[in-house]
N, CA, C and O atoms as a GROMACS GRO file, in nm:
protein
  332
    1UNK      N    1   0.085  -0.117   0.000
    1UNK     CA    2   0.000   0.000   0.000
    1UNK      C    3   0.090   0.124   0.000
    1UNK      O    4   0.186   0.131   0.077
    2UNK      N    5   0.060   0.219  -0.085
    2UNK     CA    6   0.142   0.340  -0.091
    2UNK      C    7   0.107   0.433   0.025
    2UNK      O    8   0.005   0.416   0.092
    3UNK      N    9   0.193   0.530   0.047
    3UNK     CA   10   0.176   0.622   0.160
    3UNK      C   11   0.046   0.700   0.146
    3UNK      O   12  -0.028   0.716   0.243
    4UNK      N   13   0.018   0.750   0.026
    4UNK     CA   14  -0.102   0.831   0.005
    4UNK      C   15  -0.228   0.749   0.035
    4UNK      O   16  -0.321   0.800   0.097
    5UNK      N   17  -0.232   0.624  -0.009
    5UNK     CA   18  -0.349   0.540   0.016
    5UNK      C   19  -0.366   0.512   0.165
    5UNK      O   20  -0.478   0.509   0.215
    6UNK      N   21  -0.254   0.492   0.236
    6UNK     CA   22  -0.261   0.467   0.379
    6UNK      C   23  -0.316   0.587   0.454
    6UNK      O   24  -0.400   0.573   0.542
    7UNK      N   25  -0.268   0.707   0.418
    7UNK     CA   26  -0.315   0.829   0.483
    7UNK      C   27  -0.462   0.852   0.450
    7UNK      O   28  -0.540   0.889   0.538
    8UNK      N   29  -0.500   0.830   0.324
    8UNK     CA   30  -0.640   0.849   0.285
    8UNK      C   31  -0.731   0.751   0.359
    8UNK      O   32  -0.841   0.787   0.401
    9UNK      N   33  -0.684   0.629   0.374
    9UNK     CA   34  -0.763   0.528   0.443
    9UNK      C   35  -0.782   0.566   0.589
    9UNK      O   36  -0.891   0.550   0.645
   10UNK      N   37  -0.676   0.615   0.652
   10UNK     CA   38  -0.683   0.649   0.794
   10UNK      C   39  -0.766   0.774   0.821
   10UNK      O   40  -0.841   0.778   0.918
   11UNK      N   41  -0.752   0.876   0.736
   11UNK     CA   42  -0.810   1.006   0.767
   11UNK      C   43  -0.914   1.053   0.667
   11UNK      O   44  -0.959   1.167   0.674
   12UNK      N   45  -0.953   0.967   0.574
   12UNK     CA   46  -1.047   1.008   0.471
   12UNK      C   47  -1.188   1.033   0.521
   12UNK      O   48  -1.260   1.113   0.462
   13UNK      N   49  -1.230   0.968   0.628
   13UNK     CA   50  -1.369   0.979   0.673
   13UNK      C   51  -1.384   1.054   0.805
   13UNK      O   52  -1.487   1.042   0.871
   14UNK      N   53  -1.283   1.130   0.845
   14UNK     CA   54  -1.291   1.201   0.973
   14UNK      C   55  -1.375   1.327   0.960
   14UNK      O   56  -1.372   1.393   0.855
   15UNK      N   57  -1.450   1.362   1.063
   15UNK     CA   58  -1.524   1.490   1.064
   15UNK      C   59  -1.427   1.608   1.066
   15UNK      O   60  -1.308   1.592   1.094
   16UNK      N   61  -1.479   1.726   1.036
   16UNK     CA   62  -1.394   1.845   1.026
   16UNK      C   63  -1.321   1.877   1.157
   16UNK      O   64  -1.206   1.922   1.154
   17UNK      N   65  -1.384   1.854   1.271
   17UNK     CA   66  -1.318   1.882   1.399
   17UNK      C   67  -1.195   1.793   1.414
   17UNK      O   68  -1.092   1.838   1.466
   18UNK      N   69  -1.204   1.669   1.371
   18UNK     CA   70  -1.091   1.578   1.381
   18UNK      C   71  -0.982   1.614   1.280
   18UNK      O   72  -0.864   1.589   1.305
   19UNK      N   73  -1.022   1.671   1.166
   19UNK     CA   74  -0.922   1.713   1.068
   19UNK      C   75  -0.839   1.827   1.126
   19UNK      O   76  -0.718   1.834   1.103
   20UNK      N   77  -0.902   1.916   1.201
   20UNK     CA   78  -0.829   2.024   1.266
   20UNK      C   79  -0.731   1.968   1.368
   20UNK      O   80  -0.617   2.014   1.377
   21UNK      N   81  -0.776   1.870   1.444
   21UNK     CA   82  -0.687   1.806   1.542
   21UNK      C   83  -0.575   1.732   1.471
   21UNK      O   84  -0.462   1.729   1.520
   22UNK      N   85  -0.605   1.672   1.356
   22UNK     CA   86  -0.503   1.603   1.278
   22UNK      C   87  -0.395   1.701   1.234
   22UNK      O   88  -0.276   1.672   1.245
   23UNK      N   89  -0.436   1.817   1.185
   23UNK     CA   90  -0.339   1.918   1.140
   23UNK      C   91  -0.254   1.965   1.258
   23UNK      O   92  -0.133   1.985   1.243
   24UNK      N   93  -0.314   1.984   1.373
   24UNK     CA   94  -0.237   2.023   1.492
   24UNK      C   95  -0.135   1.916   1.529
   24UNK      O   96  -0.022   1.947   1.564
   25UNK      N   97  -0.176   1.789   1.522
   25UNK     CA   98  -0.085   1.679   1.554
   25UNK      C   99   0.029   1.671   1.453
   25UNK      O  100   0.143   1.644   1.491
   26UNK      N  101   0.000   1.693   1.325
   26UNK     CA  102   0.104   1.691   1.224
   26UNK      C  103   0.202   1.806   1.244
   26UNK      O  104   0.323   1.789   1.227
   27UNK      N  105   0.150   1.924   1.280
   27UNK     CA  106   0.239   2.038   1.309
   27UNK      C  107   0.326   2.008   1.431
   27UNK      O  108   0.444   2.043   1.433
   28UNK      N  109   0.268   1.944   1.532
   28UNK     CA  110   0.344   1.906   1.650
   28UNK      C  111   0.455   1.807   1.613
   28UNK      O  112   0.567   1.816   1.662
   29UNK      N  113   0.422   1.712   1.526
   29UNK     CA  114   0.521   1.614   1.482
   29UNK      C  115   0.635   1.683   1.406
   29UNK      O  116   0.751   1.649   1.426
   30UNK      N  117   0.603   1.779   1.321
   30UNK     CA  118   0.706   1.851   1.246
   30UNK      C  119   0.793   1.936   1.339
   30UNK      O  120   0.915   1.941   1.323
   31UNK      N  121   0.731   2.001   1.436
   31UNK     CA  122   0.807   2.081   1.533
   31UNK      C  123   0.898   1.992   1.617
   31UNK      O  124   1.011   2.031   1.647
   32UNK      N  125   0.850   1.875   1.655
   32UNK     CA  126   0.932   1.782   1.732
   32UNK      C  127   1.048   1.729   1.649
   32UNK      O  128   1.160   1.716   1.700
   33UNK      N  129   1.022   1.699   1.523
   33UNK     CA  130   1.129   1.652   1.435
   33UNK      C  131   1.236   1.759   1.418
   33UNK      O  132   1.355   1.729   1.418
   34UNK      N  133   1.193   1.882   1.405
   34UNK     CA  134   1.288   1.993   1.394
   34UNK      C  135   1.370   2.008   1.522
   34UNK      O  136   1.490   2.037   1.517
   35UNK      N  137   1.306   1.988   1.636
   35UNK     CA  138   1.373   2.003   1.765
   35UNK      C  139   1.482   1.898   1.786
   35UNK      O  140   1.580   1.925   1.856
   36UNK      N  141   1.466   1.778   1.728
   36UNK     CA  142   1.568   1.675   1.746
   36UNK      C  143   1.677   1.684   1.640
   36UNK      O  144   1.775   1.608   1.645
   37UNK      N  145   1.662   1.777   1.544
   37UNK     CA  146   1.769   1.799   1.447
   37UNK      C  147   1.737   1.766   1.303
   37UNK      O  148   1.827   1.768   1.219
   38UNK      N  149   1.613   1.737   1.271
   38UNK     CA  150   1.575   1.712   1.132
   38UNK      C  151   1.574   1.844   1.055
   38UNK      O  152   1.535   1.948   1.108
   39UNK      N  153   1.618   1.837   0.931
   39UNK     CA  154   1.616   1.954   0.844
   39UNK      C  155   1.485   1.952   0.765
   39UNK      O  156   1.464   1.866   0.680
   40UNK      N  157   1.397   2.046   0.795
   40UNK     CA  158   1.266   2.053   0.730
   40UNK      C  159   1.266   2.168   0.631
   40UNK      O  160   1.262   2.285   0.670
   41UNK      N  161   1.270   2.134   0.504
   41UNK     CA  162   1.269   2.235   0.399
   41UNK      C  163   1.148   2.207   0.310
   41UNK      O  164   1.136   2.098   0.253
   42UNK      N  165   1.061   2.306   0.297
   42UNK     CA  166   0.941   2.295   0.213
   42UNK      C  167   0.854   2.175   0.248
   42UNK      O  168   0.807   2.104   0.159
   43UNK      N  169   0.833   2.153   0.376
   43UNK     CA  170   0.742   2.046   0.418
   43UNK      C  171   0.652   2.102   0.528
   43UNK      O  172   0.697   2.171   0.620
   44UNK      N  173   0.525   2.071   0.516
   44UNK     CA  174   0.428   2.117   0.615
   44UNK      C  175   0.329   2.008   0.647
   44UNK      O  176   0.337   1.897   0.594
   45UNK      N  177   0.236   2.041   0.734
   45UNK     CA  178   0.136   1.944   0.776
   45UNK      C  179   0.052   1.894   0.658
   45UNK      O  180   0.015   1.777   0.653
   46UNK      N  181   0.023   1.984   0.565
   46UNK     CA  182  -0.058   1.944   0.449
   46UNK      C  183   0.016   1.845   0.360
   46UNK      O  184  -0.045   1.758   0.298
   47UNK      N  185   0.150   1.858   0.354
   47UNK     CA  186   0.228   1.763   0.275
   47UNK      C  187   0.223   1.624   0.337
   47UNK      O  188   0.210   1.524   0.266
   48UNK      N  189   0.232   1.618   0.469
   48UNK     CA  190   0.222   1.489   0.537
   48UNK      C  191   0.082   1.431   0.522
   48UNK      O  192   0.066   1.311   0.499
   49UNK      N  193  -0.018   1.517   0.536
   49UNK     CA  194  -0.157   1.471   0.523
   49UNK      C  195  -0.183   1.419   0.381
   49UNK      O  196  -0.254   1.320   0.363
   50UNK      N  197  -0.124   1.485   0.281
   50UNK     CA  198  -0.140   1.441   0.142
   50UNK      C  199  -0.063   1.313   0.115
   50UNK      O  200  -0.088   1.245   0.015
   51UNK      N  201   0.031   1.280   0.202
   51UNK     CA  202   0.107   1.157   0.186
   51UNK      C  203   0.209   1.163   0.074
   51UNK      O  204   0.231   1.063   0.006
   52UNK      N  205   0.272   1.278   0.054
   52UNK     CA  206   0.373   1.291  -0.051
   52UNK      C  207   0.492   1.203  -0.014
   52UNK      O  208   0.564   1.232   0.081
   53UNK      N  209   0.512   1.094  -0.090
   53UNK     CA  210   0.608   0.991  -0.050
   53UNK      C  211   0.750   1.042  -0.029
   53UNK      O  212   0.816   1.004   0.067
   54UNK      N  213   0.799   1.129  -0.118
   54UNK     CA  214   0.938   1.173  -0.105
   54UNK      C  215   0.959   1.258   0.021
   54UNK      O  216   1.068   1.256   0.079
   55UNK      N  217   0.857   1.331   0.063
   55UNK     CA  218   0.870   1.412   0.184
   55UNK      C  219   0.852   1.328   0.310
   55UNK      O  220   0.926   1.343   0.407
   56UNK      N  221   0.753   1.240   0.308
   56UNK     CA  222   0.727   1.154   0.425
   56UNK      C  223   0.846   1.061   0.449
   56UNK      O  224   0.893   1.047   0.562
   57UNK      N  225   0.894   0.997   0.344
   57UNK     CA  226   1.005   0.904   0.360
   57UNK      C  227   1.135   0.977   0.396
   57UNK      O  228   1.216   0.925   0.472
   58UNK      N  229   1.155   1.096   0.341
   58UNK     CA  230   1.273   1.175   0.377
   58UNK      C  231   1.273   1.212   0.524
   58UNK      O  232   1.377   1.205   0.590
   59UNK      N  233   1.158   1.252   0.575
   59UNK     CA  234   1.146   1.286   0.716
   59UNK      C  235   1.165   1.163   0.803
   59UNK      O  236   1.236   1.168   0.904
   60UNK      N  237   1.104   1.053   0.764
   60UNK     CA  238   1.118   0.929   0.840
   60UNK      C  239   1.264   0.884   0.843
   60UNK      O  240   1.313   0.840   0.948
   61UNK      N  241   1.334   0.894   0.731
   61UNK     CA  242   1.474   0.854   0.727
   61UNK      C  243   1.558   0.941   0.822
   61UNK      O  244   1.645   0.889   0.892
   62UNK      N  245   1.532   1.070   0.824
   62UNK     CA  246   1.607   1.158   0.914
   62UNK      C  247   1.584   1.120   1.060
   62UNK      O  248   1.678   1.118   1.139
   63UNK      N  249   1.461   1.089   1.096
   63UNK     CA  250   1.429   1.052   1.234
   63UNK      C  251   1.501   0.922   1.271
   63UNK      O  252   1.556   0.911   1.380
   64UNK      N  253   1.500   0.825   1.180
   64UNK     CA  254   1.569   0.698   1.205
   64UNK      C  255   1.719   0.722   1.219
   64UNK      O  256   1.782   0.668   1.310
   65UNK      N  257   1.777   0.801   1.129
   65UNK     CA  258   1.920   0.828   1.131
   65UNK      C  259   1.962   0.895   1.262
   65UNK      O  260   2.062   0.857   1.322
   66UNK      N  261   1.886   0.994   1.304
   66UNK     CA  262   1.919   1.064   1.429
   66UNK      C  263   1.910   0.968   1.547
   66UNK      O  264   1.993   0.973   1.638
   67UNK      N  265   1.809   0.882   1.547
   67UNK     CA  266   1.796   0.783   1.654
   67UNK      C  267   1.911   0.684   1.658
   67UNK      O  268   1.959   0.648   1.765
   68UNK      N  269   1.955   0.639   1.540
   68UNK     CA  270   2.065   0.543   1.535
   68UNK      C  271   2.197   0.608   1.576
   68UNK      O  272   2.276   0.548   1.650
   69UNK      N  273   2.222   0.729   1.529
   69UNK     CA  274   2.348   0.796   1.561
   69UNK      C  275   2.355   0.839   1.707
   69UNK      O  276   2.464   0.860   1.760
   70UNK      N  277   2.241   0.852   1.772
   70UNK     CA  278   2.239   0.892   1.914
   70UNK      C  279   2.301   0.784   2.002
   70UNK      O  280   2.351   0.814   2.110
   71UNK      N  281   2.299   0.660   1.956
   71UNK     CA  282   2.352   0.549   2.037
   71UNK      C  283   2.501   0.525   2.017
   71UNK      O  284   2.560   0.442   2.087
   72UNK      N  285   2.563   0.596   1.925
   72UNK     CA  286   2.705   0.573   1.897
   72UNK      C  287   2.790   0.655   1.993
   72UNK      O  288   2.774   0.776   2.006
   73UNK      N  289   2.882   0.586   2.061
   73UNK     CA  290   2.978   0.652   2.149
   73UNK      C  291   3.116   0.600   2.113
   73UNK      O  292   3.140   0.479   2.112
   74UNK      N  293   3.206   0.690   2.084
   74UNK     CA  294   3.341   0.649   2.047
   74UNK      C  295   3.413   0.580   2.162
   74UNK      O  296   3.498   0.495   2.139
   75UNK      N  297   3.379   0.617   2.284
   75UNK     CA  298   3.447   0.558   2.398
   75UNK      C  299   3.414   0.409   2.414
   75UNK      O  300   3.491   0.334   2.474
   76UNK      N  301   3.301   0.366   2.360
   76UNK     CA  302   3.263   0.224   2.368
   76UNK      C  303   3.326   0.140   2.258
   76UNK      O  304   3.322   0.017   2.264
   77UNK      N  305   3.384   0.204   2.160
   77UNK     CA  306   3.443   0.132   2.048
   77UNK      C  307   3.593   0.117   2.073
   77UNK      O  308   3.668   0.215   2.066
   78UNK      N  309   3.638  -0.004   2.103
   78UNK     CA  310   3.777  -0.029   2.140
   78UNK      C  311   3.873   0.004   2.027
   78UNK      O  312   3.988   0.038   2.052
   79UNK      N  313   3.827  -0.006   1.903
   79UNK     CA  314   3.916   0.017   1.789
   79UNK      C  315   3.955   0.163   1.772
   79UNK      O  316   4.052   0.192   1.702
   80UNK      N  317   3.882   0.254   1.832
   80UNK     CA  318   3.913   0.396   1.813
   80UNK      C  319   3.978   0.458   1.937
   80UNK      O  320   4.015   0.576   1.932
   81UNK      N  321   3.994   0.385   2.046
   81UNK     CA  322   4.055   0.440   2.166
   81UNK      C  323   4.206   0.448   2.146
   81UNK      O  324   4.272   0.350   2.112
   82UNK      N  325   4.258   0.567   2.168
   82UNK     CA  326   4.402   0.588   2.157
   82UNK      C  327   4.457   0.618   2.295
   82UNK      O  328   4.434   0.726   2.349
   83UNK      N  329   4.530   0.523   2.351
   83UNK     CA  330   4.582   0.542   2.487
   83UNK      C  331   4.723   0.593   2.483
   83UNK      O  332   4.784   0.615   2.587
   0.00000   0.00000   0.00000
């Protein structure tokens, strides 16, 4: 299933009040992603809601990369310790 179809399936039948809450949640997600170090260029809540694959996957990749790199410590790697 493509990203656009998944988003449409999840949010296609929501009432207008829930669409407003959805937009607020998407804005919160974008602000949180920016706070952890993601570079957000030309992406907004409407882009995520529309399910634009290149933007959604780019953002997801950045979040995964930041999470993976957060666990790397040079002091734990014996091959890089210079005594």
